[in-house]
N, C-alpha and C positions, 0 to 999 in steps of 0.2 A: 439656510437663507439669511444667518443673521449677519454674516460677513458683509450682506449687500445692502444691508440697513433696513430688511424686512423680517417680520415675522410672520409665519404660515396662517396667523388668523387674519393678516390681511386680505388672503386670498379669496376671503368670503364675501368681501365688497369691491367695488369698482377701484381699478389702481390709477393712480396719474400718470401722465405718460412715463416720467423718469421711473417709477415703480414698474410701469409694465416693459421696458426696457431692461431693466435689471433681471425682471422673470425670463424674458426671451433668450438674454445673455447666458442665465444661468443654464437654462435648459442645453442652449448650445454648447456650453464648455462641460455639461457632464458628460456629452457625446463625445467627449476628448480622451485618449488613451494617456496615461501618464506623461508621456513623452511631448504630449501636445499636438499631436496630429489624430485627422479623424481617424475612426474606426474602421471604415470603409475607404478603399481607394477613389481620389478624387476623381471627378469626371474628366475622361481625355477630351481633347477640341473636337473629335469627329463622334461625339456623342451626346445627343440631347438630353437636358436635365430631364425632359418630360418621359413618363414611363408609358409603356407600350398600351398598358389598360385604358391610361387617360387617353392617347390618342384613338383608341378605339371605341371610347363612349359613345358618340354621337348616336353609334349601329345598334346600342343595347338599350337605349332608353327613348321614353317617349313624354312629351310636355305634361301628359295628363298622368303621370305614373304616382303612384301614392308614395309619400316620404317614408322612410324605413321606422320611423318611431322610436329613436333609440335618445332623442336629444330634440326638446320642445322647441328651443330657439332655433335648431338646424331645421327642423320640420317645416317651422315657419318660413325660413328664407327658401326653403326648398320649395313650397307652393308658391310663394313669390316670383321665383325665377320660372318656373314651370308656366306661370301665368305670365310670363314675359317682360318682367323688372329686369334689366340688365344689372343695376345696382346691386341686387339681391344676388344675383349670380355671383357677383364678384366678392361680396361680402360672405356667400356661402363658401366661395373658392377657399378664400383665406382664413374661415373660421375652421373648418372641416378636418379631422384629423386627417393626417397624412395616408394617402392609399386607400381612403374609404369610401363609401358608396357614395356619400354627399359630395365628396370632392370630385368624383367622375360625373356626378349630375352636372355640378356648377362647370365646369370646365367643358362641358358640352353645350353649353346655355342652355340646360334643360332639355336636354335631348335633341338639339336642333343641329348643330355644326360646330367643328373647333375652330371657331375665331374672335374677334373682337365681339362680346356680346353687345355692347353698345351701337355698334353699327348693323349688326343681325338683326336685333330685336327694336332699335330704335329707342331714343331717351327723351322723353316728355321734359321741354324745360318749365320749372316750376315759373308761378306768377313773378313778374318784374327780374326774370331772370336775364342773363347776357343774350345779347343776339350779334350776329356778325356784324350789323349797322352802329352797335354801341360804341360811342368814341371814346379813346384812350384817357385814362384815368388823370393823367396830367400831372403825376407824382415824381415821375424819373422821365428825362427827355430821350435816354436811349430805350427805355422799355416801350415808350410811347411810339417811337419808331417801327420798333419790332411788332408791336401790337398791329399799327395801322398797315403794315404789308401780311401780318397773318390775317386781317380781316379781308384784305382782298384777294385771299388765296393763294399765299405762298406756304407751300409746307416747311421749306427751311425756315420761315420767320417762324410760324408755329411751334417748332422744334426748337430753336434759339432761346425764344420765349419762355418755353418749358424747363429749358434746363439752366439760365441764369435767374428768372424772376423769383423773388421770396416766396418760400413755401406757405401754400394756403393763401395768398394773395391775389388779389383780382386778377392781375398779371397771370399767374400761374393757372389760374382757374382759366383763362380766355385761351391759353396757350396750350393746356392740357387737352380742352373741348375742339382743338382745331378752329377756333374762332368762333367758338359756341355753335358749333356745328353737329354736335353728338356723339362724335366719335374721338379717340385717342390716335388712331390709323391715321393720320394725315394724307399720307401718299397715297391713300387708296381713293380718295377723294379731291384733293387737291393737286395743283402742278408740283409735279416732283422736281424742285429747280436746285437741288444739292443737299448735299449735307448740312446742318448748322455747324458755323464757325467753331462752336465750344467743342463738340464731338470729335474734333481733328484732333485734339490734345488727348484725347482719354482712350484709352486702350485695355482689354480684359485683362493681360497680365501686368499692368502698372502695380508698381509697390504701393503701398497704403502709405499716408502722410505720416503717419506715425506719432499723431496728435493725442490719440485716446485709444486706450487697448482695445475697449470693446466694441469701437467703430472699426477698428482695423480688422478685427475678426470679420464684421459682418461685409467689409470691403472684399476679405479673401475670398467669403464663400459666395457672394456677389459675384467675383470673377469668374469664380467657379460653375457659374450658372445655376446658383440657388435664387429661385425668383423672390421666395420669401425674404430672403436677406436682404436682395435688392429693395423691396418694398419697406423693410425696417429702416436700412439706411438712410433711404431717402424721408422716411419720416420722422427719425430721430436726430439726425445731423444738424449742425447750425446751417441757419438760413445762409444761401450765399456761398455755401463752403464746398471744397473738392469732394467732400465725404456725399454729400446731397445732388451733386451734379454725377457722380460716379453710381449711385443707387437708381436716380431716375433715369439714365441712361444703359441700365441693364447691364451695367459695369463694362461702359464706354462702347456700346455696341450699336445702338438705336434709340430713338424716343419712342417708345413703343410700349404697351402691356407685355411685361416680362414672359408671363407664363406662356403667352401665344406667340411670342417671339421665337422663343427657346423650341417650341414645338415646332414651328415653321422652320428652325434650322434644321431640325432632324428630319423635315418633308422629303 
């Protein structure tokens, strides 16, 4: 890890975003063979990235099942997910080891169904949070227009806002929550009035921009339906960059939670 500017002792404490990205990418690159290709064949276009055991997981769990007891933090997220907290279900899914019982439980929304947990379980808005009646921030004229249309129930506008608004901004939060309606699957609850304009310029097989080797690698993995890579790309890419748009859109496919989208593609 020395070549990445990290010492193994750093892993005993919380990492900043740059260090976290370095660790994630080091793990990904360690899975490459000397020729630079992945050790296992890439997933073909007609194969969902989600495994059969994840797709079957709603049938083998109950929300009241006890946590495995292998990790205290994951056990706590398990209990909160089982109790009906959609944020904990998502956090558990992304924190759990791949192909683990924790991951299965999270993907099933705590043994309930394989869909968007926020929609299935509902998400309580914290005090002072956004509502669909919250006026636009007034910081960007174009984004304010998309905000107003999203608030009125346009899935296309919410999707465009999510794609082009600065990451973690109030605009992005409003678009991601479908106008503060508590789910990121906008077309299930709003008027499906066409795909966001930005999405039309993105395709899963699009060549990475080539500006950053690590982000390019995440781009390729995201294009091959790796949900975690899409999440990392949208998290660590520069604000308003093509990298971020590609990650948020699940590799140029849709503006939706990538693990659920990829499962749906294999339905």
